[in-house]
C-alpha positions as CSV (number, residue, x, y, z in Angstrom):
1,M,0.0,0.0,0.0
2,P,1.6,3.3,-1.1
3,I,2.3,5.9,1.6
4,L,1.0,9.4,1.1
5,N,3.2,12.3,2.2
6,E,2.5,16.0,2.0
7,F,5.0,18.9,2.4
8,S,5.6,22.4,1.1
9,F,8.4,24.7,0.1
10,S,8.9,28.4,-0.6
11,S,8.1,29.4,-4.2
12,C,10.5,31.2,-6.4
13,D,8.3,34.2,-6.2
14,C,9.6,34.6,-2.6
15,K,6.1,35.0,-1.1
16,S,4.0,31.9,-1.9
17,T,4.1,28.4,-0.3
18,I,4.0,25.5,-2.8
19,Y,2.1,22.4,-1.8
20,V,3.5,19.1,-2.7
21,R,1.9,15.6,-2.7
22,E,4.2,12.6,-2.6
23,W,3.4,8.9,-2.9
24,L,6.0,6.5,-1.5
25,P,6.1,2.8,-2.4
26,D,6.1,0.3,0.5
27,T,9.0,-1.5,-1.1
28,S,12.5,-0.4,-2.1
29,P,12.0,2.2,-4.8
30,I,13.3,1.8,-8.4
31,G,12.7,5.3,-9.7
32,V,11.1,8.6,-9.2
33,V,8.3,10.3,-11.3
34,Q,7.7,14.0,-10.9
35,I,4.2,15.1,-12.1
36,C,3.6,18.5,-13.6
37,H,-0.2,19.1,-13.8
38,G,-2.2,21.2,-16.3
39,V,-4.0,24.5,-16.1
40,A,-7.1,24.9,-13.9
41,E,-6.5,21.6,-12.0
42,H,-4.3,20.3,-9.2
43,I,-2.0,17.5,-8.2
44,S,-4.5,15.5,-6.2
45,R,-6.3,14.6,-9.4
46,Y,-3.4,12.3,-10.2
47,D,-3.9,10.2,-7.1
48,E,-5.0,7.0,-8.8
49,F,-2.2,7.1,-11.4
50,A,0.4,7.9,-8.7
51,R,-0.8,5.0,-6.5
52,F,-0.5,2.7,-9.5
53,L,3.1,3.7,-10.2
54,A,3.9,3.6,-6.5
55,S,2.6,0.0,-6.4
56,Y,5.3,-0.9,-8.9
57,G,8.1,0.8,-6.9
58,F,8.1,4.4,-8.1
59,V,8.3,7.4,-5.8
60,V,5.8,9.9,-7.3
61,A,5.6,13.6,-6.4
62,G,4.1,16.7,-7.8
63,E,3.4,20.3,-6.7
64,D,0.3,22.5,-7.1
65,H,1.6,25.3,-9.3
66,L,1.3,28.9,-8.3
67,G,-2.3,29.9,-8.5
68,H,-3.5,26.3,-8.3
69,G,-4.9,23.9,-5.7
70,K,-3.5,24.2,-2.2
71,S,-0.7,26.6,-3.3
72,V,-3.4,29.3,-3.4
73,S,-3.4,31.3,-0.1
74,D,-5.7,34.1,-1.3
75,P,-8.8,33.2,-3.5
76,K,-8.2,36.2,-5.7
77,N,-4.9,34.6,-6.8
78,Q,-6.5,31.5,-8.2
79,G,-5.4,31.1,-11.8
80,Y,-2.6,33.7,-11.3
81,F,1.1,32.9,-11.6
82,G,2.4,36.4,-10.7
83,E,2.9,39.8,-12.0
84,N,6.3,39.4,-13.6
85,G,7.7,36.3,-15.4
86,G,5.1,33.8,-14.0
87,W,6.1,31.1,-16.4
88,E,9.7,31.2,-15.2
89,L,8.6,31.2,-11.6
90,V,6.6,27.9,-12.2
91,V,9.6,26.3,-14.0
92,G,11.8,27.4,-11.1
93,D,9.4,25.7,-8.7
94,M,9.6,22.6,-10.7
95,R,13.3,22.8,-10.5
96,K,13.2,23.2,-6.7
97,L,11.1,20.0,-6.4
98,Y,13.4,18.2,-8.8
99,E,16.5,19.1,-6.8
100,R,14.8,18.0,-3.6
101,L,13.8,14.6,-5.1
102,K,17.3,14.2,-6.5
103,E,18.9,14.9,-3.2
104,Q,16.6,12.4,-1.4
105,H,16.8,9.7,-4.1
106,F,20.3,10.4,-5.6
107,S,20.8,6.8,-6.8
108,L,17.5,6.5,-8.7
109,P,16.5,7.7,-12.1
110,I,14.1,10.6,-12.1
111,F,11.4,11.1,-14.8
112,I,9.0,14.0,-15.4
113,F,5.5,13.5,-16.5
114,G,3.9,16.7,-17.8
115,H,0.2,16.9,-18.9
116,S,-1.3,19.7,-21.0
117,M,0.1,23.0,-19.8
118,G,2.3,20.8,-17.6
119,S,3.7,19.3,-20.9
120,F,4.5,22.9,-22.1
121,L,6.2,23.6,-18.8
122,T,8.2,20.3,-19.0
123,R,9.3,21.2,-22.5
124,T,10.5,24.5,-21.2
125,Y,12.3,22.7,-18.4
126,I,14.3,20.4,-20.6
127,I,15.4,23.3,-22.8
128,R,16.6,25.1,-19.7
129,Y,18.2,22.2,-17.8
130,H,20.5,19.5,-19.0
131,D,21.4,17.7,-15.7
132,G,18.3,15.6,-15.7
133,P,15.7,14.2,-15.8
134,D,16.4,10.7,-17.1
135,G,13.4,10.8,-19.3
136,V,10.1,12.7,-19.9
137,I,6.6,11.7,-20.7
138,L,4.5,14.4,-22.5
139,S,0.8,13.9,-22.2
140,G,-1.9,16.0,-24.0
141,T,0.7,18.2,-25.6
142,G,0.6,20.1,-28.9
143,Q,2.0,22.8,-31.1
144,Q,-0.5,25.6,-31.8
145,S,-0.1,27.8,-34.9
146,S,1.8,31.0,-34.6
147,L,-1.3,32.8,-35.8
148,L,-3.4,31.5,-32.9
149,V,-0.6,32.2,-30.4
150,N,0.0,35.7,-31.6
151,T,-3.7,36.5,-31.7
152,G,-4.1,35.3,-28.2
153,L,-1.1,37.4,-27.1
154,T,-2.6,40.5,-28.7
155,V,-5.9,40.0,-26.9
156,A,-4.2,39.2,-23.6
157,N,-1.9,42.2,-23.7
158,S,-4.9,44.5,-24.5
159,I,-6.9,43.1,-21.6
160,I,-3.9,43.4,-19.2
161,K,-3.3,47.0,-20.3
162,S,-6.9,48.0,-19.6
163,R,-7.9,45.7,-16.7
164,G,-4.6,44.6,-15.0
165,T,-2.6,41.4,-14.9
166,N,-4.9,39.5,-12.5
167,Y,-8.2,40.2,-14.4
168,K,-10.2,37.1,-15.2
169,S,-11.5,37.5,-18.7
170,E,-14.3,35.3,-19.9
171,F,-13.7,36.5,-23.4
172,L,-10.1,35.5,-23.4
173,N,-11.0,32.1,-21.8
174,N,-13.6,31.4,-24.5
175,L,-11.1,32.4,-27.2
176,T,-8.7,29.9,-25.7
177,F,-11.0,26.9,-25.0
178,S,-14.4,27.4,-26.6
179,G,-13.6,25.4,-29.7
180,Y,-12.5,22.3,-27.9
181,N,-16.0,20.8,-27.6
182,N,-16.7,21.1,-31.3
183,R,-16.2,17.4,-32.1
184,C,-18.0,16.2,-28.9
185,K,-21.6,16.7,-30.2
186,P,-24.1,16.6,-28.8
187,N,-22.5,18.5,-25.9
188,R,-23.5,17.4,-22.5
189,T,-21.2,19.9,-20.7
190,N,-18.6,22.5,-21.5
191,F,-15.9,20.0,-20.6
192,D,-16.8,17.0,-22.7
193,W,-13.5,17.4,-24.5
194,L,-11.6,16.3,-21.4
195,T,-12.6,12.6,-21.4
196,R,-15.3,10.2,-22.6
197,D,-15.8,9.2,-18.9
198,T,-18.8,11.3,-17.9
199,A,-18.2,10.7,-14.1
200,I,-14.8,12.2,-14.4
201,V,-16.2,15.2,-16.2
202,D,-18.9,15.7,-13.6
203,T,-16.3,15.5,-10.7
204,Y,-14.1,18.0,-12.5
205,I,-17.0,20.5,-12.9
206,A,-18.0,20.0,-9.2
207,D,-14.4,20.7,-8.0
208,P,-13.9,24.4,-7.1
209,D,-10.2,24.0,-7.8
210,C,-10.8,22.9,-11.4
211,G,-12.1,24.6,-14.6
212,F,-11.8,28.1,-13.3
213,V,-11.1,31.1,-15.5
214,S,-7.4,32.0,-15.4
215,S,-6.0,35.5,-15.2
216,A,-5.1,37.3,-18.4
217,D,-1.5,37.2,-17.3
218,L,-1.4,33.5,-16.9
219,T,-2.8,33.1,-20.4
220,R,-0.2,35.4,-21.7
221,D,2.5,33.5,-19.8
222,M,1.4,30.2,-21.2
223,L,1.2,31.6,-24.8
224,M,4.7,33.0,-24.4
225,G,5.8,29.6,-23.1
226,I,4.3,27.9,-26.1
227,K,6.0,30.3,-28.4
228,Y,9.3,29.6,-26.7
229,I,9.1,25.8,-26.9
230,S,8.0,25.9,-30.5
231,S,11.3,27.5,-31.6
232,A,13.5,25.1,-33.6
233,K,16.5,27.0,-32.2
234,N,15.4,26.3,-28.6
235,L,14.7,22.6,-29.4
236,E,18.4,22.3,-30.4
237,R,19.3,23.0,-26.8
238,I,17.6,19.8,-25.5
239,N,19.9,17.0,-24.4
240,K,20.0,14.7,-27.5
241,E,20.2,11.6,-25.3
242,L,17.0,12.4,-23.4
243,P,14.3,9.7,-23.8
244,V,10.9,11.2,-24.6
245,F,7.6,9.5,-24.7
246,F,4.6,11.3,-26.3
247,V,1.2,10.0,-25.2
248,S,-2.1,11.6,-26.4
249,G,-5.5,10.8,-27.6
250,D,-6.3,11.2,-31.3
251,A,-9.5,13.0,-30.3
252,D,-7.7,15.6,-28.2
253,P,-8.3,19.1,-29.5
254,V,-5.3,20.5,-27.6
255,G,-3.1,18.3,-29.9
256,E,-5.3,19.1,-32.9
257,Y,-6.5,15.5,-33.0
258,G,-3.0,14.1,-33.3
259,K,-1.7,16.5,-35.9
260,G,-0.2,18.9,-33.4
261,V,1.4,16.1,-31.3
262,L,2.9,14.7,-34.5
263,R,4.4,18.1,-35.3
264,V,6.1,18.3,-31.9
265,Y,7.3,14.7,-32.2
266,N,8.9,15.4,-35.6
267,G,10.4,18.6,-34.3
268,F,12.2,16.6,-31.6
269,L,13.5,14.2,-34.1
270,K,14.7,17.0,-36.4
271,A,16.5,18.5,-33.4
272,G,18.5,15.3,-33.2
273,L,16.9,13.5,-30.2
274,S,17.7,9.8,-30.5
275,D,15.1,8.2,-28.3
276,V,11.7,9.6,-29.1
277,T,8.5,7.5,-29.0
278,L,4.9,8.5,-29.9
279,K,1.6,6.7,-29.1
280,L,-1.8,8.1,-30.0
281,Y,-4.8,6.4,-28.5
282,H,-7.8,6.0,-30.8
283,G,-10.9,7.9,-29.7
284,A,-9.2,9.2,-26.5
285,R,-9.7,12.8,-25.6
286,H,-7.5,15.2,-23.6
287,E,-7.1,13.5,-20.2
288,I,-5.8,10.1,-21.2
289,L,-5.1,9.2,-17.6
290,N,-8.8,9.6,-17.0
291,E,-10.1,8.0,-20.2
292,I,-12.2,4.9,-20.5
293,N,-9.1,3.0,-21.7
294,K,-6.8,4.3,-18.9
295,E,-5.7,0.8,-17.9
296,E,-4.0,0.6,-21.3
297,V,-2.4,4.0,-20.9
298,Y,-1.2,3.2,-17.4
299,S,0.4,-0.1,-18.6
300,D,2.1,1.6,-21.6
301,I,3.6,4.3,-19.3
302,L,4.7,1.8,-16.7
303,C,6.4,-0.4,-19.4
304,W,8.2,2.6,-20.8
305,L,9.4,3.7,-17.3
306,Q,10.6,0.2,-16.5
307,S,12.4,-0.1,-19.7
308,K,14.3,3.1,-19.1
309,C,15.2,2.0,-15.6
310,R,16.6,-1.2,-17.0
311,S,18.6,0.6,-19.6
312,R,20.1,2.8,-17.0
313,E,21.0,-0.2,-14.8
314,L,22.7,-1.9,-17.8
315,A,24.6,1.2,-18.7
316,A,25.8,1.6,-15.1
317,A,26.9,-2.1,-15.0
318,E,28.7,-1.7,-18.3
319,A,30.5,1.4,-17.0
320,D,31.6,-0.5,-13.9
321,K,33.4,-3.2,-15.9
């Protein structure tokens, strides 16, 4: 039975406290998985997946990002990273947690699992840092067109100029997300695009820490982050030996129903990465960990993680000869 641990640390913004949830296996661990969650959700939503990995010997941990979950101390800051450089602050908080996990489990391989906005943050992280992780899993990712990104930035900047960085704009939120339900007709809710599992959708809607309207500044931060990770020049900075596993649904609008995911995958290959794998799940929507075929997704991720742990062990044994 996995052991649940909770702790916190000071954010890179020097004023917020970041909540962390950690799942520890009840056997000797074989690896560590750091989870980076998406926008308008929180780390506790990954409990089932984390317990699954922990049951196979993985330490699993993830923080609630600034403006999310239990890292929100003031309700007005829900969906708000910060006034200046919020994207970098969140990447910095990821780094803080990574360094803590590395210090505690220095002999184990560490992997990062990033979902949706968390996949964009993870892609930023691996451009910035080359001393780990030992592999990344990118779930529900994509590569939006420069026209869409620049249009969003223009609108976000206009709203920030007139209403302030922490203004929650329904218009901007609709511009970002309103089209995601287009292929889920007839629409039962505004969040049908998340998963075919209606119970999960209803739980998400009922959760006050999910589905909220983010600040105009967070949206601008995320769009700037997407622009940064879409640059071929920046992709060249990623460690060429880093193993990367893309997992997404082919009915996920964030990944343009597979097309956007394929563009990112091909971009990584073109940048010279030597160990890149892609799997698209037929009919699956955005949250593949919460899909009706989640057992298949869990199994595929576990097999990939175990194979990378074995490869690392073999390489270490060969180096010791």
